[in-house]
N, CA, C and O of each residue as an XYZ file, in Angstrom:
704
protein
N       0.799     -1.189      0.000
C       0.000      0.000      0.000
C       0.850      1.265      0.000
O       0.316      2.360     -0.175
N       2.133      1.140      0.188
C       2.991      2.307      0.134
C       2.712      3.284      1.254
O       2.462      2.880      2.390
N       2.755      4.561      0.941
C       2.607      5.607      1.948
C       1.178      6.122      2.048
O       0.954      7.217      2.563
N       0.227      5.367      1.576
C      -1.171      5.818      1.611
C      -1.668      5.908      3.045
O      -1.232      5.148      3.910
N      -2.577      6.833      3.291
C      -3.232      6.970      4.584
C      -4.680      6.543      4.410
O      -5.119      6.261      3.295
N      -5.409      6.494      5.490
C      -6.783      6.007      5.464
C      -7.569      6.621      4.312
O      -7.591      7.840      4.142
N      -8.205      5.777      3.536
C      -9.030      6.228      2.428
C      -8.268      6.464      1.143
O      -8.870      6.845      0.139
N      -6.957      6.250      1.142
C      -6.151      6.484     -0.056
C      -5.602      5.154     -0.586
O      -4.396      4.914     -0.543
N      -6.479      4.313     -1.075
C      -6.052      3.017     -1.578
C      -5.679      3.131     -3.047
O      -6.385      3.758     -3.837
N      -4.582      2.527     -3.391
C      -4.146      2.525     -4.779
C      -4.933      1.486     -5.562
O      -5.299      0.450     -5.006
N      -5.201      1.736     -6.840
C      -5.810      0.693     -7.674
C      -4.869     -0.510     -7.755
O      -3.649     -0.351     -7.698
N      -5.424     -1.688     -7.886
C      -4.612     -2.904     -7.933
C      -3.532     -2.844     -9.005
O      -2.425     -3.341     -8.799
N      -3.841     -2.245    -10.135
C      -2.874     -2.176    -11.236
C      -1.683     -1.283    -10.901
O      -0.647     -1.362    -11.562
N      -1.819     -0.427     -9.875
C      -0.748      0.508     -9.522
C      -0.181      0.282     -8.129
O       0.598      1.108     -7.651
N      -0.545     -0.813     -7.458
C      -0.156     -0.961     -6.056
C       1.240     -1.548     -5.851
O       1.707     -1.638     -4.716
N       1.907     -1.946     -6.925
C       3.246     -2.504     -6.787
C       3.252     -3.955     -6.325
O       4.318     -4.545     -6.144
N       2.085     -4.527     -6.137
C       1.966     -5.922     -5.707
C       1.410     -6.777     -6.840
O       1.939     -7.847     -7.142
N       0.347     -6.297     -7.458
C      -0.311     -7.048     -8.522
C       0.316     -6.728     -9.873
O       0.744     -5.599    -10.117
N       0.368     -7.716    -10.737
C       0.864     -7.524    -12.099
C      -0.212     -6.783    -12.893
O      -1.296     -7.325    -13.108
N       0.067     -5.555    -13.333
C      -0.961     -4.773    -14.035
C      -1.433     -5.422    -15.335
O      -2.492     -5.062    -15.850
N      -0.661     -6.375    -15.874
C      -1.060     -7.060    -17.112
C      -1.964     -8.258    -16.847
O      -2.511     -8.849    -17.778
N      -2.120     -8.613    -15.576
C      -2.907     -9.790    -15.219
C      -4.398     -9.542    -15.442
O      -4.894     -8.445    -15.187
N      -5.111    -10.566    -15.920
C      -6.568    -10.483    -16.065
C      -7.242    -10.275    -14.715
O      -8.320     -9.684    -14.640
N      -6.606    -10.764    -13.640
C      -7.197    -10.659    -12.306
C      -7.397     -9.211    -11.878
O      -8.333     -8.906    -11.139
N      -6.529     -8.322    -12.333
C      -6.639     -6.907    -11.964
C      -7.968     -6.332    -12.433
O      -8.513     -5.432    -11.795
N      -8.485     -6.835    -13.524
C      -9.773     -6.355    -14.041
C     -10.958     -7.034    -13.347
O     -12.062     -6.488    -13.322
N     -10.729     -8.216    -12.789
C     -11.805     -9.001    -12.181
C     -11.945     -8.722    -10.685
O     -13.061     -8.649    -10.169
N     -10.819     -8.567     -9.987
C     -10.836     -8.388     -8.536
C     -11.471     -7.055     -8.135
O     -11.375     -6.063     -8.858
N     -12.107     -7.053     -6.993
C     -12.684     -5.819     -6.461
C     -11.551     -4.881     -6.059
O     -10.572     -5.310     -5.448
N     -11.680     -3.625     -6.394
C     -10.669     -2.634     -6.062
C     -10.708     -2.325     -4.560
O     -11.789     -2.296     -3.971
N      -9.551     -2.094     -3.931
C      -9.535     -1.801     -2.496
C     -10.447     -0.648     -2.099
O     -11.124     -0.734     -1.075
N     -10.485      0.423     -2.878
C     -11.337      1.567     -2.523
C     -12.795      1.128     -2.423
O     -13.505      1.530     -1.501
N     -13.235      0.317     -3.355
C     -14.619     -0.154     -3.350
C     -14.877     -1.086     -2.167
O     -15.931     -1.018     -1.535
N     -13.912     -1.953     -1.873
C     -14.098     -2.941     -0.819
C     -13.971     -2.349      0.578
O     -14.673     -2.783      1.492
N     -13.092     -1.370      0.762
C     -12.729     -0.926      2.101
C     -13.303      0.419      2.529
O     -13.314      0.728      3.720
N     -13.779      1.224      1.582
C     -14.334      2.530      1.984
C     -15.535      2.313      2.883
O     -16.297      1.364      2.702
N     -15.694      3.182      3.832
C     -16.811      3.059      4.760
C     -16.491      2.249      6.003
O     -17.266      2.253      6.959
N     -15.349      1.545      6.004
C     -14.944      0.805      7.194
C     -14.122      1.724      8.088
O     -13.509      2.674      7.602
N     -14.103      1.452      9.388
C     -13.355      2.281     10.330
C     -11.916      2.424      9.861
O     -11.214      1.425      9.706
N     -11.465      3.666      9.632
C     -10.140      3.871      9.047
C      -8.997      3.713     10.042
O      -9.166      3.836     11.255
N      -7.851      3.440      9.484
C      -6.595      3.337     10.218
C      -5.563      4.104      9.420
O      -5.822      4.491      8.281
N      -4.414      4.326      9.993
C      -3.340      5.039      9.315
C      -2.220      4.100      8.887
O      -1.202      4.550      8.360
N      -2.394      2.803      9.106
C      -1.325      1.842      8.829
C      -1.864      0.651      8.053
O      -3.073      0.441      7.955
N      -0.937     -0.119      7.508
C      -1.312     -1.344      6.806
C      -2.260     -1.064      5.664
O      -1.983     -0.225      4.808
N      -3.385     -1.769      5.650
C      -4.361     -1.562      4.577
C      -5.401     -0.504      4.946
O      -6.477     -0.449      4.350
N      -5.078      0.321      5.917
C      -5.869      1.490      6.328
C      -7.254      1.155      6.877
O      -8.187      1.947      6.746
N      -7.383     -0.021      7.493
C      -8.643     -0.417      8.125
C      -8.327     -0.918      9.530
O      -7.403     -1.711      9.708
N      -9.076     -0.468     10.524
C      -8.970     -0.941     11.910
C      -9.857     -2.173     12.033
O     -11.018     -2.067     12.429
N      -9.322     -3.325     11.700
C     -10.123     -4.530     11.566
C     -10.833     -4.945     12.848
O     -11.986     -5.373     12.790
N     -10.186     -4.834     13.996
C     -10.846     -5.231     15.243
C     -12.051     -4.340     15.508
O     -13.109     -4.837     15.896
N     -11.910     -3.030     15.306
C     -13.042     -2.129     15.504
C     -14.139     -2.372     14.472
O     -15.323     -2.272     14.792
N     -13.762     -2.686     13.260
C     -14.744     -2.998     12.219
C     -15.597     -4.184     12.648
O     -16.817     -4.173     12.482
N     -14.957     -5.194     13.196
C     -15.675     -6.370     13.669
C     -16.558     -6.025     14.869
O     -17.723     -6.420     14.918
N     -15.999     -5.283     15.846
C     -16.763     -4.921     17.042
C     -17.983     -4.067     16.710
O     -19.026     -4.210     17.349
N     -17.869     -3.183     15.722
C     -18.977     -2.303     15.343
C     -19.993     -2.998     14.441
O     -21.035     -2.422     14.130
N     -19.706     -4.220     14.022
C     -20.625     -4.937     13.145
C     -20.602     -4.440     11.707
O     -21.546     -4.680     10.953
N     -19.528     -3.748     11.318
C     -19.418     -3.261      9.939
C     -19.223     -4.424      8.963
O     -19.548     -4.317      7.781
N     -18.697     -5.516      9.469
C     -18.600     -6.752      8.693
C     -19.023     -7.904      9.607
O     -18.954     -7.797     10.832
N     -19.455     -8.988      9.003
C     -19.818    -10.183      9.753
C     -19.189    -11.388      9.059
O     -19.832    -12.043      8.239
N     -17.922    -11.679      9.392
C     -17.259    -12.805      8.729
C     -17.957    -14.126      9.051
O     -18.538    -14.300     10.122
N     -17.883    -15.035      8.108
C     -18.435    -16.368      8.341
C     -17.622    -17.017      9.447
O     -16.392    -17.038      9.385
N     -18.288    -17.538     10.443
C     -17.606    -18.093     11.603
C     -16.982    -19.456     11.321
O     -15.944    -19.795     11.890
N     -17.610    -20.236     10.448
C     -17.084    -21.569     10.157
C     -17.580    -22.032      8.801
O     -18.598    -21.560      8.296
N     -16.845    -22.959      8.226
C     -17.214    -23.523      6.931
C     -18.112    -24.746      7.087
O     -19.001    -24.985      6.269
N     -17.872    -25.516      8.143
C     -18.584    -26.778      8.321
C     -19.456    -26.722      9.574
O     -18.985    -26.290     10.626
N     -20.711    -27.146      9.485
C     -21.627    -27.056     10.631
C     -21.112    -27.765     11.877
O     -21.423    -27.342     12.990
N     -20.337    -28.826     11.721
C     -19.863    -29.598     12.870
C     -18.660    -28.964     13.568
O     -18.242    -29.446     14.621
N     -18.104    -27.908     13.013
C     -16.950    -27.254     13.624
C     -17.356    -26.585     14.931
O     -18.346    -25.854     14.988
N     -16.583    -26.843     15.975
C     -16.804    -26.205     17.272
C     -15.925    -24.959     17.328
O     -14.701    -25.050     17.231
N     -16.552    -23.806     17.484
C     -15.821    -22.541     17.513
C     -15.501    -22.188     18.964
O     -16.386    -22.149     19.819
N     -14.211    -21.931     19.222
C     -13.778    -21.533     20.559
C     -13.350    -20.073     20.530
O     -12.535    -19.675     19.698
N     -13.898    -19.282     21.435
C     -13.473    -17.890     21.576
C     -12.954    -17.737     22.990
O     -13.559    -18.224     23.945
N     -11.831    -17.057     23.113
C     -11.176    -16.920     24.411
C     -10.972    -15.448     24.720
O     -10.343    -14.729     23.943
N     -11.501    -14.994     25.851
C     -11.328    -13.609     26.270
C     -10.294    -13.600     27.402
O     -10.645    -13.563     28.581
N      -9.027    -13.635     27.022
C      -7.930    -13.708     27.978
C      -6.750    -12.930     27.429
O      -6.294    -13.184     26.314
N      -6.257    -11.987     28.209
C      -5.049    -11.264     27.825
C      -3.848    -11.938     28.481
O      -3.889    -12.308     29.654
N      -2.792    -12.088     27.711
C      -1.539    -12.617     28.220
C      -0.531    -11.483     28.161
O      -0.389    -10.824     27.130
N       0.170    -11.254     29.269
C       1.190    -10.213     29.312
C       2.542    -10.875     29.108
O       2.933    -11.767     29.861
N       3.248    -10.427     28.079
C       4.582    -10.941     27.772
C       5.572     -9.859     28.175
O       5.574     -8.763     27.613
N       6.404    -10.172     29.142
C       7.327     -9.176     29.677
C       8.590     -9.155     28.833
O       9.541     -9.896     29.080
N       8.572     -8.290     27.835
C       9.714     -8.158     26.930
C      10.932     -7.640     27.683
O      10.811     -6.853     28.622
N      12.097     -8.090     27.259
C      13.354     -7.637     27.858
C      13.687     -6.244     27.337
O      13.180     -5.824     26.297
N      14.535     -5.539     28.061
C      14.992     -4.242     27.600
C      14.057     -3.130     28.016
O      13.275     -3.278     28.955
N      14.140     -2.018     27.316
C      13.402     -0.824     27.688
C      12.025     -0.707     27.080
O      11.270      0.192     27.449
N      11.674     -1.587     26.158
C      10.350     -1.504     25.541
C       9.273     -1.844     26.561
O       9.507     -2.650     27.462
N       8.093     -1.239     26.431
C       6.971     -1.637     27.288
C       6.651     -3.121     27.064
O       6.936     -3.675     26.002
N       6.063     -3.742     28.068
C       5.677     -5.152     27.945
C       4.556     -5.280     26.906
O       3.918     -4.293     26.539
N       4.335     -6.489     26.449
C       3.350     -6.765     25.402
C       2.085     -7.344     26.024
O       2.139     -8.254     26.850
N       0.953     -6.800     25.611
C      -0.346     -7.384     25.969
C      -0.830     -8.128     24.730
O      -1.045     -7.529     23.677
N      -1.001     -9.454     24.872
C      -1.559    -10.232     23.771
C      -3.023    -10.511     24.088
O      -3.315    -11.295     24.992
N      -3.947     -9.887     23.364
C      -5.375    -10.105     23.609
C      -5.898    -11.272     22.764
O      -5.954    -11.186     21.537
N      -6.275    -12.351     23.428
C      -6.810    -13.500     22.694
C      -8.134    -13.178     21.990
O      -8.380    -13.649     20.879
N      -8.998    -12.363     22.650
C     -10.346    -12.159     22.121
C     -10.357    -11.720     20.654
O     -10.995    -12.388     19.841
N      -9.676    -10.621     20.275
C      -9.761    -10.238     18.865
C      -9.141    -11.270     17.928
O      -9.544    -11.381     16.770
N      -8.169    -12.018     18.422
C      -7.562    -13.043     17.579
C      -8.507    -14.220     17.374
O      -8.615    -14.747     16.266
N      -9.200    -14.638     18.451
C     -10.109    -15.786     18.306
C     -11.436    -15.405     17.669
O     -12.237    -16.282     17.342
N     -11.685    -14.101     17.488
C     -12.842    -13.680     16.697
C     -12.592    -13.987     15.215
O     -13.532    -14.222     14.456
N     -11.322    -13.982     14.816
C     -10.957    -14.194     13.413
C     -10.447    -15.603     13.139
O     -10.699    -16.166     12.074
N      -9.733    -16.164     14.097
C      -9.003    -17.404     13.856
C      -9.341    -18.466     14.887
O      -9.617    -18.152     16.045
N      -9.319    -19.716     14.466
C      -9.442    -20.821     15.392
C      -8.098    -21.013     16.098
O      -7.050    -20.685     15.543
N      -8.131    -21.535     17.300
C      -6.924    -21.716     18.106
C      -5.843    -22.519     17.378
O      -4.654    -22.249     17.549
N      -6.248    -23.504     16.565
C      -5.263    -24.353     15.894
C      -4.428    -23.598     14.862
O      -3.416    -24.119     14.396
N      -4.833    -22.379     14.496
C      -4.013    -21.595     13.584
C      -2.673    -21.243     14.217
O      -1.677    -21.078     13.513
N      -2.645    -21.128     15.537
C      -1.412    -20.740     16.238
C      -0.888    -21.823     17.176
O       0.323    -21.980     17.331
N      -1.803    -22.574     17.807
C      -1.398    -23.571     18.807
C      -1.582    -24.972     18.259
O      -2.623    -25.236     17.657
N      -0.718    -25.811     18.415
C       0.616    -25.826     18.971
C       1.667    -25.761     17.863
O       2.672    -26.467     17.933
N       1.458    -24.947     16.868
C       2.442    -24.795     15.801
C       3.318    -23.581     16.022
O       4.502    -23.713     16.332
N       2.738    -22.385     15.862
C       3.513    -21.156     16.053
C       3.868    -20.949     17.521
O       4.961    -20.479     17.836
N       2.952    -21.295     18.414
C       3.133    -21.091     19.850
C       2.625    -22.307     20.603
O       1.660    -22.947     20.185
N       3.290    -22.631     21.736
C       2.807    -23.682     22.631
C       1.600    -23.144     23.399
O       1.498    -21.940     23.636
N       0.692    -24.032     23.785
C      -0.474    -23.595     24.567
C      -0.086    -23.229     25.993
O      -0.745    -22.398     26.617
N       0.952    -23.825     26.505
C       1.362    -23.583     27.886
C       2.119    -22.264     28.003
O       3.022    -21.982     27.216
N       1.741    -21.467     28.989
C       2.389    -20.179     29.222
C       3.869    -20.380     29.520
O       4.243    -21.241     30.316
N       4.692    -19.589     28.880
C       6.134    -19.628     29.119
C       6.889    -20.667     28.306
O       8.111    -20.765     28.422
N       6.202    -21.433     27.497
C       6.854    -22.502     26.732
C       7.337    -22.061     25.359
O       8.091    -22.791     24.714
N       6.931    -20.904     24.900
C       7.343    -20.404     23.584
C       8.393    -19.319     23.765
O       8.201    -18.391     24.550
N       9.488    -19.430     23.051
C      10.521    -18.395     23.065
C      10.163    -17.397     21.969
O      10.497    -17.597     20.801
N       9.486    -16.330     22.350
C       9.044    -15.328     21.380
C      10.141    -14.288     21.242
O      10.667    -13.788     22.236
N      10.481    -13.965     19.998
C      11.535    -12.970     19.792
C      11.176    -12.048     18.629
O      10.574    -12.471     17.641
N      11.556    -10.792     18.768
C      11.333     -9.830     17.686
C      12.098    -10.246     16.443
O      11.638     -9.992     15.330
N      13.246    -10.875     16.600
C      13.998    -11.330     15.430
C      13.142    -12.294     14.612
O      13.019    -12.144     13.396
N      12.550    -13.287     15.286
C      11.698    -14.249     14.573
C      10.466    -13.561     13.981
O      10.072    -13.848     12.850
N       9.866    -12.655     14.747
C       8.677    -11.952     14.273
C       9.007    -11.153     13.013
O       8.251    -11.179     12.042
N      10.134    -10.446     13.029
C      10.547     -9.656     11.861
C      10.908    -10.527     10.659
O      10.891    -10.057      9.521
N      11.235    -11.798     10.914
C      11.531    -12.747      9.842
C      10.267    -13.420      9.310
O      10.344    -14.317      8.469
N       9.092    -12.984      9.805
C       7.832    -13.545      9.323
C       7.407    -14.798     10.058
O       6.551    -15.540      9.575
N       7.989    -15.044     11.216
C       7.602    -16.180     12.038
C       6.773    -15.678     13.222
O       6.636    -14.469     13.408
N       6.234    -16.571     14.003
C       5.442    -16.249     15.185
C       4.384    -15.193     14.842
O       3.597    -15.414     13.922
N       4.336    -14.077     15.531
C       3.349    -13.015     15.272
C       3.489    -12.469     13.850
O       2.512    -12.012     13.257
N       4.703    -12.517     13.309
C       4.992    -11.995     11.979
C       4.343    -12.775     10.846
O       4.361    -12.320      9.703
N       3.771    -13.941     11.137
C       3.044    -14.680     10.110
C       1.861    -13.848      9.611
O       1.574    -13.825      8.414
N       1.177    -13.167     10.532
C       0.035    -12.321     10.155
C       0.376    -10.833     10.182
O       0.029    -10.094      9.261
N       1.055    -10.403     11.237
C       1.370     -8.973     11.364
C       2.507     -8.636     10.422
O       3.607     -9.182     10.507
N       2.205     -7.728      9.532
C       3.129     -7.413      8.454
C       2.644     -8.012      7.151
O       3.179     -7.707      6.086
N       1.622     -8.872      7.231
C       1.059     -9.479      6.020
C      -0.415     -9.107      5.892
O      -0.787     -8.370      4.978
N      -1.257     -9.604      6.791
C      -2.694     -9.327      6.702
C      -3.215     -8.510      7.871
O      -4.298     -7.933      7.776
N      -2.479     -8.445      8.967
C      -2.897     -7.649     10.123
C      -2.037     -6.383     10.163
O      -1.148     -6.212      9.328
N      -2.297     -5.494     11.130
C      -1.538     -4.254     11.156
C      -0.038     -4.543     11.133
O       0.402     -5.571     11.647
N       0.742     -3.649     10.543
C       2.164     -3.920     10.328
C       3.009     -3.835     11.599
O       2.593     -3.272     12.612
N       4.187     -4.404     11.511
C       5.107     -4.450     12.643
C       5.655     -3.079     13.026
O       6.281     -2.948     14.077
N       5.439     -2.069     12.214
C       5.875     -0.712     12.556
C       4.968     -0.083     13.611
O       5.277      0.994     14.121
N       3.879     -0.722     13.938
C       2.921     -0.227     14.936
C       3.291     -0.756     16.321
O       2.479     -1.417     16.968
N       4.490     -0.475     16.769
C       5.051     -1.033     18.007
C       4.121     -0.907     19.217
O       3.918     -1.874     19.950
N       3.558      0.285     19.422
C       2.773      0.559     20.629
C       1.449     -0.200     20.667
O       0.814     -0.254     21.720
N       1.020     -0.779     19.567
C      -0.218     -1.562     19.613
C      -0.007     -2.853     20.391
O      -0.943     -3.366     21.003
N       1.193     -3.375     20.374
C       1.506     -4.581     21.157
C       2.262     -4.222     22.424
O       1.907     -4.674     23.513
N       3.299     -3.414     22.289
C       4.106     -2.991     23.435
C       3.357     -1.865     24.143
O       3.702     -0.692     24.001
N       2.331     -2.233     24.906
C       1.390     -1.250     25.458
C       1.345     -1.206     26.984
O       0.595     -0.410     27.549
N       2.124     -2.033     27.654
C       2.102     -2.076     29.114
C       3.324     -1.322     29.636
O       4.450     -1.792     29.476
N       3.114     -0.147     30.265
C       4.250      0.652     30.740
C       5.111     -0.098     31.750
O       4.616     -0.910     32.532
N       6.376      0.185     31.717
C       7.322     -0.345     32.700
C       7.157      0.447     34.003
O       6.624      1.557     33.991
N       7.606     -0.115     35.108
C       7.571      0.650     36.362
C       8.277      1.996     36.176
O       9.374      2.064     35.623
N       7.636      3.051     36.642
C       8.197      4.390     36.503
C       7.750      5.109     35.244
O       7.990      6.307     35.100
N       7.104      4.399     34.330
C       6.563      5.024     33.115
C       5.062      5.191     33.305
O       4.397      4.306     33.842
N       4.531      6.324     32.866
C       3.084      6.529     32.978
C       2.358      6.043     31.730
O       1.163      5.753     31.772
N       3.083      5.957     30.627
C       2.506      5.459     29.381
C       3.642      4.895     28.540
O       4.808      5.192     28.800
N       3.318      4.084     27.532
C       4.376      3.556     26.675
C       5.195      4.692     26.066
O       4.642      5.717     25.667
N       6.495      4.509     25.996
C       7.389      5.533     25.483
C       7.707      5.251     24.022
O       8.169      4.163     23.679
N       7.459      6.233     23.167
C       7.799      6.128     21.749
C       9.179      6.745     21.578
O       9.402      7.878     22.003
N      10.107      6.023     20.964
C      11.462      6.557     20.809
C      11.466      7.901     20.086
O      10.619      8.159     19.231
N      12.436      8.760     20.442
C      12.573     10.077     19.820
C      12.776      9.935     18.317
O      13.400      8.981     17.851
N      12.243     10.891     17.566
C      12.418     10.890     16.120
C      11.407     10.044     15.362
O      11.470      9.971     14.135
N      10.476      9.404     16.061
C       9.462      8.567     15.418
C       8.177      9.379     15.305
O       7.774     10.041     16.261
N       7.539      9.332     14.148
C       6.294     10.056     13.917
C       5.192      9.447     14.785
O       4.814      8.297     14.561
N       4.664     10.184     15.774
C       3.658      9.608     16.671
C       2.348      9.264     15.981
O       1.585      8.455     16.510
N       2.051      9.851     14.805
C       0.825      9.483     14.092
C       0.888      8.035     13.631
O      -0.144      7.381     13.480
N       2.080      7.543     13.413
C       2.252      6.192     12.921
C       2.310      5.199     14.078
O       1.961      4.031     13.905
N       2.737      5.637     15.230
C       2.932      4.741     16.378
C       1.993      5.106     17.515
O       2.412      5.686     18.517
N       0.723      4.765     17.355
C      -0.252      5.017     18.406
C      -0.868      3.706     18.846
O      -1.161      2.837     18.025
N      -1.062      3.570     20.138
C      -1.762      2.396     20.652
C      -3.226      2.498     20.258
O      -3.718      3.591     19.976
N      -3.916      1.387     20.235
C      -5.328      1.382     19.894
C      -6.074      2.296     20.854
O      -5.901      2.207     22.070
N      -6.899      3.168     20.306
C      -7.687      4.081     21.113
C      -7.068      5.446     21.291
O      -7.767      6.390     21.659
N      -5.770      5.583     21.041
C      -5.123      6.882     21.209
C      -5.252      7.699     19.935
O      -4.976      7.203     18.843
N      -5.662      8.922     20.069
C      -5.675      9.847     18.944
C      -6.711      9.545     17.875
O      -6.635     10.093     16.775
N      -7.668      8.693     18.171
C      -8.683      8.356     17.167
C      -9.886      9.256     17.347
O     -10.177      9.732     18.444
N     -10.572      9.476     16.250
C     -11.801     10.273     16.302
C     -12.971      9.412     15.964
O     -14.105      9.890     15.950
């Protein structure tokens, strides 16, 4: 999507991802048509997907097969990252609204707390959280959306100097 902001979606033929000579570019729905009217974001594909779901702007199909048992979990896990970054809050609820548990457990992550060695290196390499974040979910440049738990002595997550705060806001901050 390049440097586009909310509501500024490039046509598929010009997005740098799709081959403009492909027949699919003429058949596929254009992002502007598909995404306009949804709660905007300033990152990724410019849609706040969790809020879109919570507001009922979309209603994804919950399952393909009637016999599938859908599990939703409303549990936050706090991952105490090393170093000066704020700790990470992993909210299961928005993830299990979209995905079944088997998408992550026991492949990307162990079900048992403390059994997975989570690292930013792996995430940035497209593993662990990076399987979705940076691909279909908000991008990895949105540090404060995950690193949202202040360290002792901090009143709020600290954004490093020189970083544009419009790009690095936790969910709920600065939104209208």
